[in-house]
N, C-alpha and C positions, 0 to 999 in steps of 0.2 A: 426565409427566416433565420438562416444561419447566416447569413451574410451581413444582415444588420443587428446581429447578437454584440459582435464586438468582443473586446475584452474588458471583464470587469474588475474594478480597482482592487476588490478584495483578493482576487487571486494572486496579489503581488503580495499580500502580508507575510506569507511565510517568508519572501526573502528579505523584508525587514527584520523579522525574527531571526533569520539567519547572520545578519550584520552583528545583533545583538548577542548572539550566541556564541560567535566564532573565537572572542577571546576567554569563554570559559571551557570550550573543547579543544583549543588549540594542543594544548601539552597532552591530552589523551590522544588525540588523532597524529600529532606530529611531533612527539617525542624525538622521534630520530633526527631531525633535522638539526644540522651543524648551529651552534650559537653565532650572534652576530662577532664578524671579525675573524671567525674559526675557518680556516683553509682547509675544508673537507671534500675531496672530489666528489661530485654527484654520483660516481659509480658506486662508491661506498653505501649509500643509501639509497639505490635507485630501486633494490628490491622491496622495501618496506614502504616506499612511495608507491610501487605498483599495485603493492597489495592494498593500499588505503584507496588508490583511484579505481581500483576495480570493484571495490564494494560500494563506492558511490556510484559508480555507473549501473550496477547492477539493481542498487534502490532505486535511482531514478527509471530504470528501465520498468523495475517491477510496478512503480507507481503509475506510469504512462500506458502499460498493459491493462491495469485495472481500470483506469480511466477511459480507455478505448471500449473496454467492456460496456460502463455505465452509459456511454456517448452513443455505440453503436446498436446494443441489443436492448439496454433498458433506458433508453433516451427520451425525450419529451415528444421528439417527431413522430413515433407512431401512433400516439394516442390524436396527434392531429390528422395524419397523412393516409392511416391505415383504410378509411373510407374512400380516397380517392385513387385514381390511377397515377403511378408514379414512374420516373425514371430511375431505377435502382441505382445503376452505376453514376449517375451523375449526383444523385442524391448520397449517396455513401461518400463520394469525393468531397462533397461539401462538408458532410460530418467530419471528415477527416481533417481540413483544413481548420475549422473550429477547435478540433482537438489539438491541433497542432499550435495555433495561436494560443489558447486558453492554457496551456501547460508548458509555455515557455519559461516560466517560472522554476521547472525542476532544473534544468541545465544551469538556470542562471545560480539558483543555490548551490550546485555544485561546483561553479567557477569561484562563488565567495568564499567558500569552504577551502579552496584550495590556495588561495591568497599566500599564506605563510611559505608555498612551495617556492613562489616568485621572489619572496623577499631574501630566502635563505638560499635558493640555487641559481635565481635568473629565470629568464623567460622559455628557455628551450623545455627545461622540464615541466614547468607550468603550463605552456602551451600544449603540451603532449599529454599532461594527465586531465586537463580540459577537454583535449580532442576524445580522449577514450569516453569521457562521460557521454558529449555531444553525440559520438557516435552511437553508444548505447541507447541514448534516447531516441534516436531516429530509428534504430533496429527496432525498440520496444513498440514503437509507433507502427511500422509496416507490420511485423511479425502479430502483434497484436490485432490488428484488422483482418488478417488471414486466417490465423487460427480461430477468432471467434465466429466468423462465417463458416469456417470448415467445421466447427463445432455443430452448425446447424445440419451438415450432412452428416455427421457422426451419429447424431441423435436420432435420424431415420434410417440410418445403415442397417441391414438385417445382419451383416457380418460382424458388425461391433455391439450387438445387442448383448451377447452372453457376457461380453467384457463389462459393459457399463452396468448389468446387473449384479456384477461382482463387486464392482466399486461404488455403487451409489446408496448402500446404507440404507436408511428410511426415505431416501429421496424418490421423488418419479423417476424413471429410466430417462426422460427426455430431459430432465434437468442434470442429470449426472454429466451429461457431454457439454453443459455450460460450465459446471461447477469445475471441471478440470482441465478446462480450456486454458485459463491463465497460467497454470502450473507448465503445461506444454509450451505456452508461448515461452516463458522465463527460461524453461531449461535450453530452448533452441538460441535465445540471445545469450544466456549466460556461459554457455560453450564459446560462442563468436568473441565475446567480451575477453573472457580468459585467454583467447589465443592473440587478441589484440594487446593484451597486458603483456604476455610474453615478448612482444614485438616492442612494445614500450621499454620494458627491462633492458633488452638490448640494446635498443637505441641509445639509451641513457650511459651503457656501458661501451659504448665506442661504435656500434654497428648502426650508423645513421639510415640504412634501408629498412630498419625497423619501425620507422616512425611510419612507412605504409602500410605496416600491419594495422594501425589506428584506424584505416578505412573498413576492415572487414565487417565489424557489427553493422556499419551503415549499408554495406554493399549486400549483407542479408537482408537487411529491411526493405531495401528497393528492389530486391528479387523477390522478397515475399509480397511487396506493394504490387508488383506486376500481375499477381494473380488475383488481387482482390476485385478488379472490373467485371472478370468472368464469375467469380464467386458471388458476387452483388448480384447479377441478373438472375442468379440461379436460386440464392438463398436468402436474400434481404426481406422480401415479403413472406417467405415461408418461415423465418424466424418468428413472425406476428403469429401464425399457426401455433408454432412450439410451444411460444409464451403463453397463448391461451390454454394450451391443452396442459401445461404444467400448473398455471393459475388453476385450472379446474380440479387438476387432482388433489393441490392442496384445500380447494375449496371444499370437496368431500373430506378432506382430514377434518377441517373445521369443525363440519356438522357433528362429527364424532368425537370432539375435544374431549368430553368427560371419561372417553374409554381410551384416550392416547395424550398422554402428558406431554409437555414440553419440558425443554432442559431447565431444570433446575423448579419446576412448578410449585412443589411445597411451600416454596419461601412465599409463595403470593395465596397462600390460603386465608380467606378472610380478608384480603386486602386487595380490593378491586386495582386500583393504579398498579401496584406490584405487578400484578397478574396480567396485566394488559401490556407493560413494558416487557415482561418475560417473554409472552407469546409474540409482541413485535420484534424484538431480540432474535427468537429463534426461527421466526418466519422469514423475516427479511434481512437480518443482518448475520445470519449463523456464523459467516465469515471469521467474525469476532471470537465467538464461542470457540468454536474448532480452533480455527487459526492460534488463538490463545494456548491452547494444550501444546499445539506443534512447535510454537515457538518457544515456550517454557521448557521443553525437553531439548531441543535443538541447542539452546544457550546452556543447560545445565550441562550437556554432553561436552560442547566444545570450550565449555570454561571450567572443567574438572580440575585443571591445573594452573588455572589463572584467574584470580580473584578481579583483575583489572578486567579483564574481558566480560566475566559476570556483570559486573558494574556498570559497564559501557553498553552492552546488548540487553542485558536485562531491564536497565532503566528504560530503552527507547523502546523495546517490546511491551512493556507497561503502559508507557502513555500512549502508545498505539491502540490495545485494547481498549481502554478507557476511551476512544472515539465513538465507541459505540453508542453512549448516551446522546453526544451532539449529533449523532445522524439520525436520530429516531424522528424528530418533529419533520424530516423532509420526508418521512415514510408516509405521514398521515394527511388528509386535507386541513386547510389552514381553520376550517370552522370546526373540525371535529370536536376540540376541547371543549368549546362553547356550547356546541349541542349535546354532548354528553353532560354537562354540568360539572366537569371535575373539578377538583380542587388543585390550582396551579403549584403549591408549595408541595403537596402529597406526590404529584406527579414528577416534580422535580428529584426529591428524594428517592422516588422508585426508580427514576432512569440512573441516579446515581448508584444506587443499590446493585441494578442489573451491571453498570459497569464495572463496580468493585467486585463482584461474584466473578465475573467473565475475567477479570484481571488477576484473580486469584490462580488461574492456571499458569501464569508466568511467575508471580510474586512468590507462590508457594514453593516451588522446585527450585528456584533461583536463591532465594533467601536462605532456605535449609542449605544448600550448598556452601553460600557465603559462612553462615553461622558454625556447621558442623566440619565440613571439608577445609576451610581455609582460617577458621576461627575469627571471622569478621563478623562479631554480632552487632556492634553497632551499623556497619553497612548493610547487614540483613535488615534490620529493624528498620533502616532509612528508607530501603526500598519498599517495605510494608507501608511507611509514611507517604511515599511518592505515588503509590497506588491508589492511597485515600485520598490526595490531593488531586491526582489526574481525574479520580471519578467525580469528584465534587466540581472541580472547573468544567468538565464536559458536561454535567447535568445542568450547571447554572447557564453554561453558554447557550445550551438548547432552550432553557427558559426565557434568556433575553434576546438571541438571535435569530431562533427558528430555523428558517433554511440556511443562512449562513452561519450558523453555528459552528459548523466544522473548521471553518476558515478562522474564526476567533479563536477556538480552543487549540487548532494546531498550530498558530503563532505562542500562545501562552505555553503550550505544553513543551514545545521545543527549547523555549528559554529556561523552564523549570529543570527539563531533563538535562539540558547542560549545565546547569548550576548545580544539579545534583551529581553530575560526572565531575565536574571541578571541585567540590568538595569533598566527597567520597575518594575520588581516585586519587 
């Protein structure tokens, strides 16, 4: 099944969006690059370059780690194959190959974003920066599969039961291991990427052996992948049992929904479409609600003395959280709206409202920081406008494109964010 699935054209839409947005974010990302005709040694701006390259590498790694979770743990294969005997090791390898092929656009986006480096400093610094991104991508793939299969072991481990109980909040204990697995994977990859970035900086300053350090994240990924076969044989099938227990636990919660409110449920009082969107967002897409608060607080803290950083990362986090509306159609059967007889326009507005209130977790602290700490009132209000625009575009994409909505919204959102950074920066 995976062999014949291939690469779909819409998976390369983000690459085209990157080409469009590059001129808009060039100044914000690469303001340290020397101008045309300026003879400035690479060593003088190598520190800034390694900082930008390591951030891009970590973003690419984070994306592929999340994709590995959706492909391996919550992928469509389980619903088809769970009733049949399978060869777990071979199946997981096929899923990994599919993930690798279908996520090639991530390092391609990084390579396009780094093109100004080649123009300003030549090929060695550019290829070094691209190598860091590619190495981080490979690390995210290998470590992601290892950690997500290991998360199934952690969920059933009596040794970790007390730790998971302390971390899980109102989630079932079994789900807590899966919730925190991406964070563990990103921590492992992030450390290796930062070590490789140190080597890249040293290489650009004259110590050419530092280029060899770029392989460290890839090596970490390959070492992690070497354990995946054994983990797959022991835990791939068991993951289906884990998911059944998690879904069953949530099913019991759904039966007592009136006694247990979801996040911001009062906004849906008397509004069935809004209540449905709120419940769907909280049950299946909670990462956008909780992740919004985490992103908002982190951006505000690290932007306390830098309005430019608040504009750049605050805008990016805002359009990311708004993705929740575009994700909603993929969580429901295609026939559900027609069977329920819901109003399409009200559904779109409800999804947009959920995206907007989730996005406030980023918009509120960062806008207040810009206006009160830095005196950037117009910029703070513009971030509010970006949040409204993102939520509206995301909801519209959900209505027009359904299961492909996230790709359509992602491309438009990247360009909108780049324009925001260009004008406000």
